[in-house]
N, C-alpha and C positions, 0 to 999 in steps of 0.2 A: 518743030519747036513745041507745039502743043502736046505732041506724043511724048516728048521728053519730060514735060512738066507732069503729065499724067502718071508716068512711071514713078517719078520722084514722090508724088503725092501718095501713091499706093504704098510705096516703101515706108514713108513716114507713118502712115496709118498702121502698117503691120508692126513697126517698132513700138508705137504707142499702145497697141493692143497687148503686145507681149509684156511691156512694162506694167500695164494695169493688171495683167494676170499675175505677174510676179509679186506685185504689191499686195494683191488680194490673198495670194497663197501665204506670203509672209505674215500678213495680218491674221489669217486663220490659224496658222501654227502658233503665233504669239498668243492668240486667245486661248488655245488649248493649253499651252504651258501655264498661262496665268491661272486658268481654272484648276489645273493640277496643283500648282503651288498653293492656291487658296485652300484646296482640299486638304493638302498636307498640313498647312498651318492650322486649319480647323481641327484636324485629327490630333495634332500636337497639343492644342489647347484642351481638347477633350481628355487626352491621356493625362495631361498635367492635372486636370481637375479630378480625374478618377484616381490618380495616385498609382503607386507601383502595384503589380499583381499580388494577390494574397498568397501568403506562405501556408503550406499545409502542415498542420501541427496536430499532436494528440493532447488531450486534456484529461484532468482528473480533479474532482472536487476536493477542496480542503475538508478534512474530517475532524470531528471532535471525538475524543476517546478518553478513557480513564487509565492512567498509568500508575504503577507502583512507584513510590519513592525508594531509590536504591543508592547505596554508597559503593563505590567501585575501588578495587585495589588488585594487587598481584600478590599471590601467596605461594607458599611452599608446603608440599605435603611431607609431614614428618611422621615417623612411626611412633606409636605409643611407647614401645620399648625397642631399642635397637643397640646392639653392642658388636664390637669386633672380638670374636672368640680367639683367645690366645692361651698358650700353655703357662702353667705356674712354675714348673721345674724344667731344668735342662735335660736333654736326652735325645736319643735317636728314634725316629718314627718307626715303630714296628708294625702298626696296623692302622689303616684309615677305614672307618666304618660309616662313611656318608658319601653322598654324591652332590655335586653342585646343584643348587636349586631345590634340594630335598626339603620336605616338610618334616619336622622332628618334634618330639615330645620332650617335656622337661625331664632332665636326668638321663636322657639317651646318650650312650657312649658315641663320641665322634672320632677321637684319636687316642691311640695307646702308644706310649713311649716304652722303649726297651727297659725292663725292670727285672731281668733275670738275676742279676747280682743281689739286688735287694730282696727278692723272693727267697733266694738261698739263705741269705742272712736271717730272714724272717723265720724260715723253718728251724734254724738253729736256736733262735730266741724262743720260739714256741716250745721246743724240746726242753730248754732250760726252765721255762715257765712251768712246764708239766712236772719236771723233777722237783721244782720248788713247791708246787702244789702238793705233791705226794709227801714231801718232807714236812711241810707245814701240817698236813693231816696227822702224820705220826706224832709230831711234837704236841699237837693239841690233845691227842689221846693219852700220851704219857703225862702231860701236865695235869690232866684230870685225875690221874692216879697218883699225883704228887711225886712222879719219878724223875722229873726234870725241873729245874728252876724256871722262874718266870722270865728271866733274861734270855734263856735259850728259846723260849716260845716267841719272844719279841723278835729275836734274830731271824727265826724261820718265817714269821709273818712279813718282816721287812724284805727278806730275800724274795718271797713270793710277789709282793707288790712291785718291787724293782724289776723283776723278770717280766711281769705282765705289762708294766708301763713301757719297757724297752720294746716289747713286741708291738704294742699299740702305736708307739712313735714310728717304728719302721713301717707299719701298715699304713700310717698316714702319709709317709713319704711315697709309698707305692701308689696310694690313691691320687696324689698330686700329679702323677705321670699318666693319669687317665683323664682326658678332657671330655666333659659332659656338657650337654645343652643346658643353659641356666633357666630357660623358660620355653614354652611352646612357640613355634614360629617357623619361618622359612629361611633356609640357609642361602648364602650367596655363592660366589665362585670359589672353588678350592684353591688355596694359595700355597700348599705344601705338597711334597711328594714322599713316597715310601722310601725309607732309608736316609732321609734328610736329618741333619743334626739341627735341633732347635735350641736357641738360647731362650732364657725365660722372657716371656712377653712377646714372642714371635706371633704375628698375625696368622691365623689359620683360615678363617673365613668370616663373613658377616652373618649375623642372625638378627632378623627383624620379626617382631610379633605380628600376627595376622588378625588379632581380635580388635584392637583399638588403634586408630590413626587420627592425626590432627592436621588442620590447615592453620599455619601461622602466617599472619599478614599484619601490615601496619596501616594506620589511618591518621590523618592530621588531627591536631589537638582540637580544632573547631568541630570535628565530626564525632569525636569520642563521646561527647555528652549525649548524643542521640542513641547510643548503643545500650543494650541490656542483655544480660545472660538469657539464653534461650531463643534469641532472634534467629530466623532462618537465614542461612548463607547458601547461595547457589554457586556452583563451581563448574567451569568448563575449561577446555584446553585451547581457547581461541577460536573454536568453531561455534556456529550459531546454536542457541539452545543450551539449557543446563545439562551437564553430564552427571552431576550428583548433588545431593543436598547435605548440609551439615547444620549444626546448631552451635551458637556461641557458648563456650563453656567457661572462658576466663578472659578478663580484661586487665592488662597490666596497669597498675595504678601510677607507675612512673613513666616519664617521657624521656625520649632520647634528647640529650642536651644539644645536639647538632641539628637534627631534622625537626625537632619539636613534634614528633609523632609517637604514638603509643602502639604497643603490640597487642594483638587480639588473637585468641586461639579458639577455633571451632572444631568440635568433635565430629568425625565422619562415622556414620553408621554402616555404610557400604562403600567399598572401593570402586566397584563398577569399572574395572579395567585401569584404574589409576594406580600409580606406583609411588612409593616414598621417594622423595627427591625431586618430583616433578614441579615445574612452575605452572601455575594455573591462574586463570582470571577469576576473581572473587567479586560477588555482588551481595551486599547485605540488604535484605528486604526490610524496609521500615514499615511500621504499622499504618502510617497515613498514606492516602492515595490522592492524586490530583487530576483535575480535568485539563486536557491539553488540546491544542489545535495542531494538527500535523499534516504535512505534505510529503510527497515522494521525494527522495533524495535527488532524483533526476531533474526535478523542477528548479533546483537552486542554481543560480549563476553566481560564482565566486569571483570577486574582484578586490583589488587593493583598497577601494573606497567603500566596500561593504557588500553584503550578500543581498540578492534580490530575486524575485520571481516575476513572471509575466501573468497578469490577470486578464482573462478574456472577457470583453464587454461588448455590448451593442454599440455600433458606430452611429454617431448622431451628427446632424448638421448644425449650422450656426444658430438655429432657433431651438435646438435641443430635441428635435424630432428624430426618431429612429430612421436610419437609412436602409433601404433594401438593396440587395444585390441583383445581378442580372437574372438569377434564378427565382426572384421574388421572395427569397428568405432574408431575414435581417442580416445586414453586413456586420462582421465582427472585427474588432481591433484588439491588439495586445497592449496593455498598459504595464510599464515596468513599475514594480512596487518594491521598495527596499524594506527588508525585514530584519528582525532580531531573532536569531536562532537559539535554541536551547539544546537539549539532549538528543542524540541520535540513537534510534533503536531499529535494528534490522534495516529495512528499506525506507524508513520514514525518519523525518526530522521534525522536532518540535519547533513551532513558531510562537515566539513570545509576543511579538508585536508586528503589525503590518497586514495580517491576513485574518479573516474571519471564517468560521465554518460555513460551508456551502458555496463559497466562491469558486468559480471555475479557473483552474490553474493549468498553465501549459506544462505538460509532463514529458513530451517528446518534441524535439525540434526547437527548444528554447534558445539554443546557441546561435541561431541564425536570425533572431528577431531584434528589433529596436523598439523603443517606446512609441506607440501610435501606429505600428505597422499593421496593415490589414492581414487577417488570417482566415483560413478555412479549416474548420475542425473535421478531422477524420479519425475516428476511434475504431476503425475496422480491425487494426492490429494494435492490441493493447498488451503492455507488459505489466503483469500482476506484481504488486508490491505487498510484502508480508513483514510482520513484526519479527518473525523468527524464521527467516528463509533457510532452506536446506539445499544449496546448490549441488549439482552432481559433480563428482570428482572424475574428470575425464583426462 
């Protein structure tokens, strides 16, 4: 009986030891998990206090510069003299003495129409005029000797004048069948062919003078009062930088009743590859200059509620003291600043309100920021901004 009790006691002791061990193991695991959870909670609080990781951005200082005041428009290049060359008389083309695009001089023969019949008639009239001239000479000699009356001399003189006038009239008709260049210039494309019959006024080609050309453009009535004859006008074809320069030569005193704008003409001294008929961008340079604050165009964030930029500033704590980052350097934040923009020139935009010269502005990576976001400045790769960029045509 005592042996049985002893065995039972031993068995109970073993169960108790195992249960105590299990309880201690579970307690140890629970303690580890609690420590891990506390560590994670502490890390979360620290991360929340530190905020999101900084965004890497590129920056550029807002600059102060002096810009010319300019008025902008779109103009058309017109030749100083330009006509469509046509024939005055009807006839068949017998000779074409020019090539398309040829430069010609004033009076140079361009086209000849068939005039063989008229020339034959002219030869007959000239023979009659010669006979009348001889007859008039004899009559004058006889009249001096009083051998013939004055009436016979008058008839001879009249016959001579009539024959000479008929020959001159026919010569004028022949000359009308010869088309000449009315002034020096460059011809356009030939519009006729050899042997073609031309009615009076048929277009043969275009002729434009090469010495004087003009830029005609319009400006609103509010801007016309700022203009004066002689002001410089810069011209380009939509590409950066001026292509040529002109000077205002005339200002139309009347306004268009529909658009309330006035016409302005500027004289071109050199064409520099420009051709009559081209549309060009025109900028009139005013004598006054202004001081501007400008930032790169890539710094602007456009939105329906306004344009803005991000200004990089030192991060400060609640007491206003500068906060340092893990690297010991001052921590930076981006502050969104709404701005009022003005004129854009090249890669820069004029800032009328909101930014002062010298402020550090985000120029690369602004699209991924929000106001108060931490940033890290890295200007190792910088995109240069220019007032007159010349991008490569690839």
